[in-house]
C-alpha positions in Angstrom: 129.6 210.3 88.6 131.8 207.5 89.9 135.1 209.3 90.9 138.5 207.9 91.2 138.9 206.5 94.7 135.1 205.9 95.0 134.2 202.7 96.7 131.4 200.6 95.2 129.2 198.9 97.8 126.4 196.4 97.1 123.5 196.9 99.5 120.1 195.2 100.1 117.0 196.9 98.6 115.9 198.2 102.0 119.2 200.0 102.5 119.2 201.2 98.9 115.8 202.8 99.6 117.3 204.7 102.6 120.1 205.9 100.4 117.7 207.2 97.7 115.4 208.9 100.3 118.4 211.0 101.5 118.8 212.5 98.0 119.7 216.2 98.6 121.4 217.6 95.5 118.4 219.7 94.7 118.2 221.3 98.2 122.0 221.8 98.4 122.0 223.9 95.3 119.0 226.0 96.5 120.8 229.3 97.3 118.4 230.1 100.1 118.2 226.8 102.0 121.4 224.8 101.6 119.7 222.0 103.6 119.8 218.2 103.3 117.1 215.6 103.7 117.4 213.0 106.5 120.8 211.3 106.2 121.3 207.5 106.5 123.8 205.7 108.7 126.4 203.4 107.1 129.4 201.9 108.9 128.9 204.2 111.9 128.8 207.4 109.9 126.1 209.6 108.4 125.8 209.9 104.6 123.6 211.9 102.2 122.9 211.0 98.6 123.7 213.4 95.8 122.5 211.6 92.8 121.9 208.4 90.9 123.4 207.2 87.6 121.2 204.3 86.7 120.3 205.9 83.3 123.9 205.7 82.1 124.8 202.2 83.3 121.5 200.4 83.5 122.2 199.5 87.1 120.5 201.1 90.1 123.3 203.2 91.6 123.3 206.1 94.0 126.3 208.3 95.0 126.6 209.4 98.6 129.0 211.6 100.6 129.9 211.3 104.2 128.6 214.1 106.6 131.1 215.7 109.0 130.5 218.5 111.5 132.0 221.6 110.0 134.3 221.9 113.0 135.8 218.5 112.1 136.5 219.2 108.5 140.2 220.1 108.0 139.8 222.1 104.7 138.0 225.3 103.7 134.3 224.6 103.0 131.6 226.7 101.4 128.0 226.5 100.4 127.0 225.6 96.8 127.6 228.8 94.9 129.0 230.0 91.7 132.5 231.5 91.5 133.7 229.8 94.6 137.1 231.2 95.6 140.0 229.0 94.3 138.3 227.8 91.2 139.1 229.7 88.0 137.2 229.4 84.7 134.3 226.9 84.6 133.5 226.5 88.2 131.3 223.4 87.8 133.7 221.6 85.5 136.6 222.2 88.0 134.4 220.7 90.7 133.5 217.7 88.6 137.2 216.9 88.0 138.2 216.9 91.7 139.4 213.5 92.8 137.2 213.8 95.9 134.1 214.5 93.9 131.8 217.5 93.1 130.3 217.9 96.5 133.5 217.5 98.6 133.8 220.5 100.9 130.3 221.7 100.4 128.6 223.1 103.5 125.0 222.2 104.3 122.5 222.8 107.1 120.6 220.1 109.1 119.1 221.3 112.4 121.3 223.8 114.2 124.6 222.2 113.4 126.6 223.2 110.3 127.8 220.2 108.3 130.0 219.6 105.4 130.1 216.8 102.7 133.3 214.9 102.5 134.5 212.8 99.6 135.3 210.7 97.8 131.7 209.5 97.5 130.6 205.9 97.9 128.6 204.4 95.1 125.7 202.3 96.5 124.6 199.5 94.1 121.8 196.9 94.2 123.5 193.5 94.0 123.1 190.9 91.3 121.9 193.3 88.7 123.0 192.4 85.2 124.0 195.4 83.2 121.3 195.7 80.5 123.7 197.3 78.1 125.5 194.0 77.9 122.5 191.8 77.5 121.5 190.7 74.0 118.1 191.4 72.5 116.7 188.8 70.1 117.0 190.4 66.7 114.3 189.4 64.3 114.7 189.5 60.5 114.3 193.1 59.3 115.1 194.6 62.7 118.9 194.9 62.9 118.7 198.0 65.1 117.1 196.1 68.0 118.5 196.8 71.4 117.9 197.9 74.9 117.0 201.4 76.0 117.3 202.5 79.6 114.3 204.4 81.0 114.5 207.0 83.8 114.0 204.3 86.5 117.0 202.4 85.2 114.9 199.6 83.8 115.9 198.1 80.4 113.2 198.3 77.7 113.6 196.2 74.5 113.4 198.5 71.5 112.8 197.2 68.0 112.5 200.2 65.6 110.1 199.6 62.7 111.9 199.4 59.4 110.7 199.5 55.9 111.2 195.7 55.7 113.8 195.8 52.9 117.5 195.6 53.7 119.4 197.7 51.2 123.1 197.3 50.4 125.1 200.2 49.4 126.2 200.3 45.7 129.9 200.3 44.9 129.6 203.8 43.4 128.1 205.1 46.6 130.9 203.4 48.6 133.5 205.2 46.5 131.7 208.5 47.0 131.6 207.9 50.8 135.3 207.1 51.0 136.1 210.2 49.0 134.0 212.3 51.3 135.7 210.8 54.4 139.1 211.7 52.9 138.2 215.2 52.2 
């Protein structure tokens, strides 16, 4: 989700909770509502969260777009809808590849004022979090597959799959067969 040009900002846990509370990707895509949850203020502007990516990186990260009044947005804007004019082929894939991000130029409703999300998004991160994917897990004899698995909350859980207890080495004949198969 981190787009080119996105700024990464480390914030305190209290601020991070405000970012998460503004999550609105589910309501933006609701074709009847197009609404957003309560935005949060950052550097004198309003922002709304569109998603987190902690499952991929192992860090607690949330992506947020700046809110602008529709009248102040210099480009065409539209509600979340398929087959948006100007995007041929796979609409969603085209949106994901925009340098300003997927939600840039997306209209939303909050109160009686029409708003629009403006990118590129800011990536809000909790500070001083080690990336679990880079941390080592003590590997015990017979458990060479030990590693960390990231759960839905972004926490790293040590995993040690149960093996049969006997390490087996490939025979030379099997190696020759495997190399022949790869060449074919």
